[in-house]
N, C-alpha and C positions, 0 to 999 in steps of 0.2 A: 340475506347476503351481508357479510361483514363489511365494515367501512374500509378495511384494508384491501378487500377485493375490489371495491369501487375505485379506490385510489390506483390500484394496479391496472385496472381496465382503462382508466382515464390516461394513465401513462402510455399504455399501448396505443390508444387512439391518437395521442400526440406524437407518435413515432419514436417513442423510447422503448427499450427492452427491459421490462421488470424482471426481477429474480426473487425467488423464495429464499429468505435468509433466516438464520438463527443468529440474532443480533448482527454482528458485522460479517459473519461467515455465510457464504452461499452454500446451500446443502444439496442442490440438485446435481447429480452426476452428469458430467459432460457439459456443464453450463457454458464454457467458453465458445463452443461451436453450435450450441442449440439455438434455434430461432423460436422464440416463445410466441404462441398465438392465443386467441381468446379462450379457446377450449382448455388450454393448459392453465391459464390464469384462473378460470372458473373452478378447475379441479383443486386448486390450492385453497379454496374457501373452506374445505374440510380440515385443513391443517391447523394445528394450534399455534404454529409459528406466525408471529405477528410482524416480523421485520421484513422490509422490502429493500432489495438491492437494485442498483442501476448499472447495467452493463455498458462499458465504454466501447462503443463501436463507431465505425465511420469517422466523422469529424468531431466527435465529442472529446472533450479534454477537461481535466480537473486540476485545480491548484489546491493541494491538500496542505493546509496551514496547521501543522502539528506543533503548535506553539501554545504554551500554557500561561503566558503572561499577556493579559489583555492589552497593555500599552504597546507591546511589540506587534500584536495583531493589528491594532488600530494604526500604528505607524506604517506598516506595510500596506494596508488598505488605502491609506491616504496617498502614499507614494505611487501606487499602481493607478489609483483613480486619476491622478494628475496626468499620467501618461496614456492610459487606456480607459477613458471614462465609460465606454460602452460596457465594460465588464460588470460594473455595478448598476448601470442604468437598465440593462436588459438581461444580464446573467442571473444565475440562481445562487443563493447563499444558504448552505446547509450547516446547521449547528448540531452539536452532539453533546451538549452540556458543557459548561465552562467556556473559556475563550476560544477553544479550537474551532476552526471553520473549514469548509470546503467550498471553493468558488467554481461553479460549473458554467462552461461556455462551449464554443466550438473553436476549431483551429483551421488555419488555411493549409497546413501541411502536417498530417498525422505523424506522431512520434511515439517513442516508447516511454522514456522516463528522463526527467531533468531534476536536479536536486541541488539544494544549498548544502553547506557544511552543517554538521551537528554542533550545537552550541549549548553551553551550560553556565550556571553561576556556582561559585564555590571553589573549593580547593581540590576536591577528589572526584573526577568524572566517573570513577568506578563504583562510587557509592550508589546503591540502588535508589536511595531516597533523593538523589540529585536529579532533577528533571532535565531532560534533553529537549532541545527545540530545533525544529527542522522544517523546511518547506520542500515538498516534493510535488512535481507536476507529472501527470500521467495522461498519455494519449492511447488511442486504440491499438497501436502496433504492439503493445505489451500485454494485451488481453487482461483487462483489469475490471473489477466491479467495485462499487461503493455502496455501502448501506446508506439509505437516505430517509427511511420512514419507519417508525416503530421503535421497539426497545433497542437501546445501544449497549447497556450493560446491566448486570444484576448483582445484587449483594450476596453475601454468603447464604442467606436464607432463600435465595431464589427470587426475591422481589426485584422488580424493575427499579433501578437506581437512576437511570438517565435515558432519555429518548432522543431520537433523531427528529429534527423538525426544520422547516424553512422559514426564512425571514420574510415578513411582509405578505405571506400567503402565496407567493409565487413559487411554484414547484413543478416538477415534470407532469403532475396531474392537472395543472391549471395553465401550463405554458406550452404552446406548440414548439416543437424542436426547431422549426424553421425560424422562429422569432428570436432565438438565442443569438448573441453577437458572434461574429466570426473574427477572432483575434489572430494576429500573425504569430507564428511559432516564437518569434522573438519576445513576445509579451510574456510567455511562460518562462523563458530563460531569464528575462528581466526580473520576474518575481523572485527567483532564486538568488540572483545577484543582489537585488535590493535588500533582501533579508540578511544576507551576509554583512552588508554595510550597516544595516540598522542594528543587528546584534552586536557587532564590534563596537559601534558608537555607544551602545547601552552598557558596555563594560562586560559583556559575556566573553567566554573563552571557547574557542573551537576545539572540539575533540580531535586529537591528533590522529592521523591516518595510521594504518597498521605498520607501514614502513618506518614511520617516525618513532613508533614504539619499539622498534627492533624486531617485529614479527616478520615472518617470511613474506616477501613481496608477492609470492605466488598464492596467497590466501586472501579471500575477499569475503567478509561477513556482511552480506547485503540481501540474502534471500528472505522473503516473508512467506507466510503460510499460503496466501492466495496467488502468488506468482505461478505462472503456467509453463509447463514443459510439454513438448510433443514427443511421446515415446514411440519407438518403431513398432513395438509389440502390442502396446495396450492403449494407443491413442492418446488423447489429451488428458493430462492430469495436473492438478495443482501440486505445489511443493508439499503441502500437508498430506495429500493422498499418496504421493510418491514416497514420502517418508514412512507412512504406515506400511506400504508394500515392502520397502527395503528392510524395515525392522522385522516383518514377518519372514522374509526370505533368509535373513541372517540367522533366525532361529533354526532354520533347516540346513542351510548350506551357504557358503560364500557365493555371491552372484553380483552381476552388474546389469544395468539396463541401458541400452543405447537410446539416445534421445537427442532432440534439438531444443534449444531454449528460446522462449520469447521474452525472458527476463533481462536479456542483454542482446547485443548485436552480433554475437558469434553463433554458429550453428553446430559445429562438430563437438559435441559434449557427450560424456558418459557419467553414470553415477557410481558412487562407492559408499561404503559405510566405515567410519573410523572414529578417531578420537573425538571429533566434534559432531558425531551423528552423520546425517546425510551430507554427502559432498557431491557437487556436480562439477566434474573436471572438464575444462575447456582445453582441448588438445592444440588449438591454434595459438593460444596465449600462455599455455601451461599454468593456468590459474584454476584453483579449486574454490568454488563458491559454497558458502555455508550459511546457515540460518543466522540472522542478525543478532538474535539474543544469545547465541552460543559464543560470541566473541570473547576470548579470554581477557581478563583484566590485566592491566599493566603490572599489578602486584604479583599476579600468578606467573606471568612470564619472567619477571625478575627473579622470583624464587626458583623457577625452573632453571634459569641460566646459572644461578648461584650453586644449585645442587650439582649441575653438570661439571662445574669447575672444581667443587669440593664434595665428591660423593661421600655419603655416609658409610662408615665401615659396616 
């Protein structure tokens, strides 16, 4: 039996739901609604995939510190520790190589997602080389999973370049779920607010929202690949799975999929395919949600507006 299988079985015994991952992506179809048991975990022992995910269910919650500057991470950890010391005393700290961390605990009132603003250093936020820093908190109402053990990323040759690991040996495989601290929902909101203050004090600049850039207020670029939607026809799908489906359908005929989304608090949505690829349209707010990485740059929008005013002959 592989060590990764032993790790997953120990997770299960500690009342956590393990997932079979390819680096950060869960590969099992229907994972958001599936209840994993020992037999399924044992069947994964034959798989070459060495990464393990943790499904956020029930009262589990994660503070995802997607921050590449160690000093900012340390400042946020210190500020949170002063207000909610149980987080680091009994919670779990997952590393993924570099300063970025994920802090895992429980919450007294499950939620979907809370987030800070996105921050950067430099003069051009649209430069791909400029790192963005953000804190996001995820609860079980959003149907989310986090890779926690095994390969995190690979280089161009396919070799593992970084791995997921836990600080101090405390992990879901060694820690009963019931022993994790239960923090108030306000603690997760505070993590986002505190980081906004820390980033501003450190001289970072917040990436302006779409409306401030002059884009349509009816467009939101916040979808990620593993966010989940509930389709009427095909059951639960991740955004990545739905994107593949829509791309295949577009090759044959224009079509739409009726669905409801757990990626935000509205439920009456439908999909379409357009300029920014997959779009999930919320009929209640008249907002179309797109993949985060498809957000147009400010330069692109400026050139588009300029061309609209002075069309080329």
